[in-house]
C-alpha positions as CSV (number, residue, x, y, z in Angstrom):
1,M,0.0,0.3,0.1
2,S,1.5,3.1,-0.9
3,Q,1.7,6.4,0.8
4,W,2.3,10.3,0.6
5,I,5.5,11.6,2.5
6,K,6.5,15.3,3.3
7,A,9.6,15.8,1.5
8,C,10.5,19.0,1.6
9,S,9.3,22.3,1.2
10,L,9.7,23.6,-2.8
11,D,12.5,26.2,-2.2
12,Q,14.6,23.3,-0.9
13,V,14.9,22.4,-4.6
14,K,15.1,25.4,-6.5
15,D,15.6,24.9,-10.9
16,G,18.2,23.0,-11.7
17,Q,19.1,21.2,-8.2
18,L,18.8,17.9,-6.9
19,F,18.1,17.0,-3.4
20,G,18.0,13.6,-1.3
21,F,16.2,12.3,1.5
22,N,15.3,9.5,3.8
23,S,12.6,8.0,4.2
24,D,11.9,5.2,6.6
25,E,13.7,2.6,4.6
26,K,13.7,4.7,1.2
27,K,16.5,7.0,-0.3
28,I,14.8,9.6,-2.5
29,L,16.5,12.3,-5.0
30,L,14.1,15.2,-6.4
31,A,15.5,17.2,-9.1
32,N,14.1,19.8,-10.1
33,Q,14.5,19.8,-14.1
34,K,13.1,23.5,-15.6
35,G,10.6,24.1,-12.9
36,K,9.0,20.3,-12.9
37,I,9.6,17.9,-9.5
38,F,11.0,14.3,-10.3
39,A,11.7,11.7,-7.4
40,T,13.6,8.8,-8.1
41,D,15.4,6.0,-6.2
42,L,18.9,8.1,-4.2
43,I,21.1,5.5,-5.1
44,C,22.6,4.7,-8.3
45,T,21.9,0.9,-9.6
46,H,25.5,0.8,-10.6
47,A,27.7,1.5,-8.0
48,D,25.8,2.5,-4.8
49,A,26.7,6.2,-5.3
50,D,24.4,9.2,-3.7
51,L,23.4,10.9,-6.9
52,S,22.1,14.1,-5.0
53,T,25.9,15.2,-5.6
54,G,25.5,14.1,-9.1
55,F,24.9,16.5,-12.7
56,L,21.8,17.3,-13.4
57,S,21.0,17.5,-17.2
58,E,18.7,17.9,-19.9
59,E,19.3,14.0,-20.2
60,G,18.8,13.5,-16.4
61,V,20.2,12.9,-13.6
62,R,24.5,11.7,-14.2
63,C,26.2,9.7,-11.4
64,P,29.0,11.2,-10.3
65,L,30.9,8.0,-10.0
66,H,30.9,6.4,-13.1
67,L,28.8,9.1,-15.2
68,S,26.2,7.0,-16.1
69,V,22.6,9.5,-17.1
70,F,19.3,8.4,-15.8
71,N,16.4,9.3,-17.4
72,L,14.4,11.6,-14.9
73,Q,10.6,10.3,-16.2
74,D,11.0,6.5,-16.3
75,G,14.5,5.8,-14.1
76,K,16.1,4.3,-17.4
77,P,19.9,4.3,-17.9
78,Q,20.8,6.2,-20.8
79,N,24.6,4.9,-21.0
80,L,26.5,2.7,-19.4
81,P,27.8,1.1,-16.7
82,A,24.7,1.3,-15.5
83,E,21.8,-1.0,-16.8
84,V,19.1,-1.0,-14.0
85,P,16.7,1.7,-13.8
86,L,16.0,3.7,-11.2
87,K,12.6,3.6,-9.3
88,T,10.7,6.7,-9.9
89,Y,8.0,7.8,-7.6
90,N,5.1,10.8,-8.3
91,V,5.3,13.6,-6.6
92,K,2.5,16.2,-5.7
93,I,2.8,19.8,-4.7
94,E,0.5,21.3,-1.9
95,Q,1.1,24.6,0.1
96,N,4.5,24.9,-1.3
97,E,5.5,21.3,0.1
98,I,6.8,18.4,-1.9
99,Y,5.0,15.0,-1.5
100,V,6.5,11.9,-3.0
101,E,4.4,8.7,-3.2
102,V,6.0,5.6,-1.8
């Protein structure tokens, strides 16, 4: 059963920024790509790197360790070495707060 959890306030994830947070067992990455908020797993599926320390581009989030890029909409890796997609999560914004469905 899924539930909505409060991640942070909208102004904590400005355009072009990444924000990582933990909720219970989940480690989640928020990315603000041109004003749209995306949520994926925080940890790279290839080598356990924290994606919040990576780089955000038009293609998606680039892992800081081995430079794989993950699409933010579907979590799919765009290049090697990563081959396993990130899990993606639904996002909603209410009263300037970001919520993620986990």
